[in-house]
N, C-alpha and C positions, 0 to 999 in steps of 0.2 A: 426358598425359591431363587434360582439363579437369574441374574439380570442378563438380558440379551441386548447388546448394543449394536446399533445398525449403521452408525456413521463411521467413516474412516478415522475421524478425529477421536472417536471413542474406543480407542484400543486400551486394553489392560496392560499396564506396564509393570513388570516385576523386576525388582532390584534386590539381589541377595545381600543380606547384611552380615551379621557377625558369624553365622553358621549356616550351612545349607538348609537346616531345619526351620529357620525363621526367615520369612520373606516379607519385604515391604511391597505392598500392592496398591496401585492407584486406580481409582475408578472415576469415570465421569459422574457428576452428581445427578444429572438428569438423563433419562433414556432417550429423549427426543429433543425438542427445542427447549432452550432455557427460558423459563417464564419471565415476563416483565422485561424482555430485552428488545432492543432495537437492532436492526441489521447493522453490523459494524465489523471492521477488520480486527483480527486478534493482534493487539499491540502489547501483550504482556511482556514485561521485562524482569529478569532476575539478575541480581548483582550482589556481590559480597563486599561490604564496606570495610573501612580501615580497622574496625574492631572485630572483623571476622563474622559479622552478622549477615546472613542471607536476607536480602530485602527483595520482595516481589511487589511489583506495582502494575497498575492497569489490568487487573484481573477481570476478564469478561467471560471466561469459560471455567466455571467452578469445578473442583474435583475434591475427592476425599481419599486420603492415603491411609491404609490399614497397617498397623504394626501389631501383629498377633503375639500374645503371650506364648511362651513355650508350653508344650504339653505337660512338662514336669511341674510347673508352678502356676498354671492358669487357674484363676479363681472364678472366672465367668463374668467378672466386672469389666465394663467398658467405659472409656472416657473419650469424648469428642473434644479436641483441643482447637481453640480459636486464637491464633497469634494476634498480637496487638500491632499498632502502627498508625493510630489516629484516624482510622478509616481512610488513610491515604496510601499506606503500604502495608505489607504483612512482614513482620519480623519472624521469618519462617524457620529459623534454626533454634536460637536460644529460647524462643517461646513456642516452638513447634516440634520439630523432629527430635531435638535433644530431650525434650520433656517426654516425648513418646517412649524413648528408649529407657528413661528412668522409670516410667510407669510399668513397662514390661518387666523390669526387675521386681516389681511388686506383685507380679502375676496378673496385671491388668492389660487387656487388649486396648490399644490406643488408636485413635483415628484423628489425623491432622486434617483440618478443613481448610482448603484454599477457597475462601469465599470472595464473592464479587465485591469490589470496592465501589462505593456509591458514585455515580457519574451520570449526568444528564445525557452524555454522548452515547451511552450504551443501554440506558434504562428508561422505561416509560415513567416509572416512579422510583427515584433513587432511594427514598427513605426506607422502603421495604425490601430492597434487594438483598442486603446482607442477612436480614432476618429470614427471608425465604430460604436462603442457603442453609442457615442454621437449623431451621425447622425440617428441611428436606434431609439433612444429615441425620437428625434424630429419627425421622421416619424410616430412612434407609437402613440404619443399623437395627432398629426395632423389627423391621420386616424381614431381616435376614439373620435373626438370632440363632436359629438352628444351624444354618450353614457356617456361620462365623463363631459358633460355640460361645455365645454370649447369653447371659441371664437377662431376660427382657425386663426385669424389675431392678436391674443394677446398671443402668445406662446414665452416666453423668456427663456434664458439660463443664469445660474448663476454659477460662479466658483471661488474657492479660491485657491491662490497660484498656484501649478501645475494644479489644476482643473480650474484655471483661464486661464492657457495656453490652456488647452483643449477646454474650452468654447470659447476663442477668436479664436482658430483654426476653430471650427465649424462656427463661425461668419464671418470668412474671406475666408474659403475654401468650402463654401456650393455648389458651382457649380461643384465641383469635388467629385462626389459620390463615396464612398468606399464600399457601400452596394448595394444589388439588390434593384431596385426602379421601378418596372414595371408600377406602377400607376403614375409615374412622380410626386410624392408628393414633395412639396417644402421642402427642407432641411435647408432653411434659418431661423434662429431664428428671431423673430420680434424685439427683443431687447436683450441687454446683460447687466449683472450685474457682475462686476469683483472686487473681494476683494484681495488686495495685490497680483496681478497676476504676474506670470511669463509670459512675453509677448515675449521677445526677446531671441533668441538662440545665438546671437553674443557673442564673447568671453568677451567683456567688460561689458555686461549687464546681461548675463544669470545667472540663478541658475544652476551651473554646474551639480549638482546631478540629476536634472530633465532632463537636456539635455542628460547626459550619459545614464540614464535609458531608454529614448525613442529612442535615435539614436546611442548609443554606444560611446566609448571614442574618436574615431577618425572619426567623420562624415565628409562627403564631403562638400565643400563650398556651393554647390547648395542646399544641404539638410538643412544646417544652415540657409540660406536665406529663403528657402521655409517655414520653421517653425518659422521664426522671423516674428511674425504677424504684427508688426508695418510696415513692408515692403509690406504687402499684403492687406492693406486697399484700398477700392475703394468707390465711391459715393454710392454703394449699400450695404456697410457694415451697420449693424443695429445700431440704436441709442444705446448709451452706458453710463452707470453710473459706475464710478470707485471710490474706496476708498483705501487709502494706508497711512502708517505712514512714515514720512520723515526720521526717524531713523532706518528704517527696515534694519537690518544687513544681512538678508538672501536673500531677493529679493530686489534689489535696486529700490528706488522710481522712478528712471529714466525709468523703464519699463512702469509705468503708464503715466509719463509725455510724453514720446516719442509716446505712443499710442494715447494720447490726441491730440498731435500735428498733427499726421497723420490723425486722424478723422476730426479735424478742417480744415486741408488742403483740405480734400475731402468734406467739408461742411456736415458732418454727425453730428447730434446733440449729444453732449457729456456733461456730468457734472462730476466733480471730487471733492471729499472731501479729503483733506490731514490733517491728525493729525500731530502735532509737534512731538509727541512721541507715543510709543505703540509697537514698534518692529514688529515682524512678528507673524502671526497666532492667532490674538486676536479674530477672529470670529466676532460675532455681538457686543461684548462688549469690548471696549478699556478702561481698568481700569485707564488710565492716564487722561481721559477726561470725562466730563459730557455730551458731545455731543453723541447722539445715532444716528449713521449713518443710521440705518434702518429706522428711522423716516424721515431722509432726502431723503432716497430712495423712501419712500411712497409718499412724496411731489412731487418728480420728476415724478413718474409714473402717478400721477394725472395731473400734468402739461403737460405731453406728451400724455395724453388721452389714456394711456395704462392700466388704471385701472378704 
């Protein structure tokens, strides 16, 4: 079913990429009003930093950008990508668009989500805003599988750093819908790919900036536990691939290790690749190693029959 967008803001933008046959298309995430929002001006800012990373801040109008796989190598698999940035910005290039193009080479149709960043200025309840957008992205892709030539049973979610927290929240809280879902569309991703993810909100493990931005500086204990996703794993949690560097000084590698342990305890298929060095935020390329973890990811997807 094609979406019909009624507001002038909701124009479909098409930017041609490598060849005329492959187009990058951006869609507004919601047909009408953005849920859980307060009336506010659009103050979104995009800027490229000294390292060439596109940083987007103050997102209040969420959107999703589709990078379709070419007809020649399309597998039907889709991945929704959530860039990181501590729930304060979105690192939209090396954890977003660049990754989408690499997934295209695998025959995977990629969707980069520009999700709202939690703010009391634009949201009634800032803690659920990003999750609403992640769930809506899953819902939107799953309800348009025929048009977008996607297998409804091979829709994954991929997140880096705080985007990994959001992705793992979507993968462990899918039974708790934060959006309208009259068609009862499954909000469960079929698999997860998590790069140096924030998983836990516990004091000893969390990236405090991410937790503060999402929940505030003095969250209640039940909120900390609810968003500590290693505590929310069940046998229905999707199969997961994780990558992390052991020397990550921003997000402790224990986030990945504890999530791996929880998945194994619940007999959920999981694969982890740990770099000895590399720090945080290396995206697809860890310059301290010749190992390309995206190649390992592709092998895992084939092994799991997800590609």
